N, C-alpha and C positions, 0 to 999 in steps of 0.2 A: 354549112350543112343545113339542109332543110329540116325543120321540126315537123313531125307528122303526128296528128292525133285525131281521134274520132270524137264527136260531140253529139249528144242526144238528150231528149227529154221524154217524160212520161207523166200521164195524169190518169188516175183511176176515176172515171166518171166524166172528166173533161168538161167542166171543172170538177175538181175533187182533190184528194191528196195527190201532190205532184212532186216529181223529182227531176233532177238534171244530173248529167255526168259527162266528163271527158275522160279519155283513156288513151294511154300510150302503150303500156304493158302492165303486168301484174304488180310491179313495184312503183309505178308512176301513174296515178289516176286520182281523180277527186269527184265528189258527189255531194249534193245537197238538195234542198227543196223547201216546200211549204205545206202546211196542213190543208190549204185550199189554193189551187192554182190551175192553170191550163197547160196543155201540151206545148203550145207555142211559147209560153213564158219559160217553160223548162228548156226548150230548144235554144232560146235566146240566152238564157243564163248560163248554159253550158259553155257557149262560145265566149261570153263575157268573162267567166272565171278563168278559162284557158288563156285568154289574152292577158288578163290581169296577172296571173301567176307567172307566166313566162316573162312578162315585163319586169315583175318584181325580182325575178332571178337574173336580171341583166341581159335577157335574150331578145329584147325588142328589135334589135338590128338583124336578127336571124330570120330568114324566110320561114313562113309558117304555112303548112297545108292542113286545112281542116276538112276531114271527111264527115259528111253530113247528109242525112236522109230527108232533111226538111227544106223543101222548096221555098217555104215562107222565109226562113232565115237567109238562104242564099239570095233570093230576090230582094230582100230588105237591104242587104249590103251592096249588092252588085247592080241593082236596077232602080229601086224605089227611093232610097234614102236621099240622094241629091235633090230630087224633085220635092220630096217632103220638106226638106230644109228651106228650099227657096219659097215654098208656100207657107212658111211659118209653122211647120210640122202639121200640115194638113194634107189629106189625100187629094187626088185629082177632082173628086166630086165635092170637095170642101169639108168633108167630115174629118173629125180629129183622128190622128194616127193612134191605133191601138197599142197598148203596152209602151206608152211613150217614154216613161222613165228608163225602161230597159233599152229601148231603141237609142235614146240619147247617150246612154252609157256605152253601148256598143259602138256608136259613132265616135265617141272620144277615144276609145281604145284602139280602133282599127285605123284611125287617121295617122298617116305617116309610117305605117307598117306595111311590109310586103306580105300580104295575106292572100292565099288562093283557096277558094272553096271548091271541093270536088263532091258532086252528088253521088251517093251510093244508094242502092235500093235497100230499103229497110226490111228486116226479117227475111233476108235472102242468103244467110250463111256467111256474110262478110265478117271476118274475124274481129276487127277493131270495132265496127259498128255494133255487132252483137254484144261485145263486152261492155260498151258504153250503155247500150239499151238495157242490159241486164242490171247494171248498177243504178241507172236512173229509176227503173221499176222497183228495185229493192228499196230505195229511199221512199218512193210513193207508198209502197206496202208498209214500211215501217211507220210512216205517219198515220196510215189507216189503222194500224194495230196499236199505235202509241208505244212503240218500242224504240230502242236505241237506233240512231241514224248512222248508217255506214258511210262515213265521210271520205275515207281513203287517205293515203299518205300525202297527197298533194304533189306539186312539182318539186322533185328532189334532185334535179340534175343541175350541174353547174355549167353545162354546155349541151350542144345538140346530141352528143353521143355518150357522155359520161355521167354516172350517177354520183351525187354528193356522198362522200364516205360516211358522214354522220347519219345519213338517212336510209341507206340501202344495205341490204344483206351482202356480206362479202362475196357470195357467189355471183351476185348480179353487178358487181362493181365495174366489170369490163364488158358487160353485155351490150350489143348494139341496140339502137332504138330506131324504129319501133320493132317489137317482136311480133311476128305474125302468127305464131302458134299459141294464141291466147287461151282458147277454151280448154285444150288438153292440159295446159299447165295448172289449171284450177284443181285438177285431180291427180296430178303427178303420174300420168299414164303415158307420157310421151316416150315410149321405149321401143325403138324401131325393131329390136330383136324379138319382141314378144309377139306371138301369133295373134292375128286379129280376133280369133275365137276367144282367146283368153282375155283380151282387152274388153270385149263386149260383155263377157260374164262378170268381169270386175266392175264395169260401169253399172250394169244392171243391179249388182249387189249393193253398190253405193247408193242407189236410189231408194233403197229400203232403210237407210240409216237416218237417224234424226239429224245428224250433222249436216247432211246434204239437203234433206227435205225442208229444214228450217231456214235455209239460205236461198232466197229467190235467185240470186245471181248464179249460184251453182246449179240449181235446177234448170234455169234458162240455158246455161251452157251445155247441158246434156240433151235437152229436147230440141228436135228438129223444128224449124220455123213452121212446118205444116203438120206438126204432131197432132195425133188424134188417139183417143182411147175409148173403148167400149167397156163400161163398168159391168159389174156383176148384175146390176139391175137392168142392164140394157141401155142405159143412158150414154149418149155420145158426148165425150168431153173434148174441148179444144185446148190449145196450148195455154192461153192466158188463164182460163178457168182452172186448169190443172195446177199451174204454178201457184195461184192464189190459194187453192184448197190445200196443197201440201204445206205451204208456209203457215197457214192458220191451224193445221192439225198435223204436225210433223211426226208424231209417234205412230208409226205403222204397226208396230208389234209383230211384224212378219219377218221371217228369216228364209233365205233361199236354202232349201234342203236337198234338192236334187236337180241336176241339169239332165234333161232327157236327150236333147240333141242340139247341136248348133250347125245349121245347114247354110251353105252359100247358095243363095237363090239368084244372085247376079254378081258381077265382078266387084261391085261396091255395095253389096247388100247381104246381110246375114239374118237368118231366122233363128231366134233363140226360143226353145221350148223348155220350160222348167216348172218346178213345183215349189210352193212356199208353205210354211206352217205358221200359225198364229193362234192366240187364245180363242179366237172366234171360229177357228177351223182351218183346214188346208185348202189350197187352191192350185189349179193347174193354169199356167200362164204362157202366153206367147208374145214375143216382141220382135219387131222388124227394126234393125239398126242399119243406117245408111252411112257410108264413109264420105265425108265432105272435106273441104279444104281445111276445116278446123277440127278434124278428127271424127270419130264415130259418134253419131247422134241418133236418138231414139225417134223413129218416125211413127210407129204404131204399137199399141199395146192392148191386150185383152186378157182378162182374168175370169175364170169360171170356178165357183166353189166345188170342191170334191165331196161327194156324198157316198159313203161306203157303209 
């Protein structure tokens, strides 16, 4: 049975605080990083750790598919590395190979294994890629803020489809891998019988809580790849800036006090208009939520202070 996992890297500043992560499902993933590194180093290390952990679990003979949005990593393994080795780890122009220690380690781990790389477009709503990206960014953010590093449970499976009993929750013991509904599982909202309107209100409410706002991976799982917000000052916020701002100041102090309406503006889009109250005053807000393959995600938000 083929093992399938996504691998990704992230660097704030590139170079700057950096993270890497690979992801199978919510019970099987790992992440790490450095106080100072590059995005390419994170991309390489994510694949290295995935190869190493699956090998340590006795699964080196199992076929492995790596979902990756890095052409650099894919080309390193599938195109460039044989030539680099023949030239004494130098590129065609004679210059030394960048990230040489990581590239050599990757070469060691991939040799003799059946590994297939599949390119996926980054920040395009691909479930596993988004989950890996969110965890890599969370590590980079943790290094930036000097907080605890979210390293994950690691590879806790004894074969391609079963989770080791000692490491997994009982409810996940027989779950197939990989799970494709990764983002909704972060919030326990995968309830088919629940109306879309109720799900959207619940997700919007969660974005006001410290628990969600302080966790970059949770925020990233809620925000659409093209998310934008117009703040009360008129400033236009993008997804990356919003995630960083929420993690750095997670206490919103606001509560959703009234839902004015939830309107279906397209088959896969809902407009939520609501009011919040906080110590600094009340606000009227509107959000556009889009239904994607990974569940409902916030595409646009705007808030306006209420003056009465």
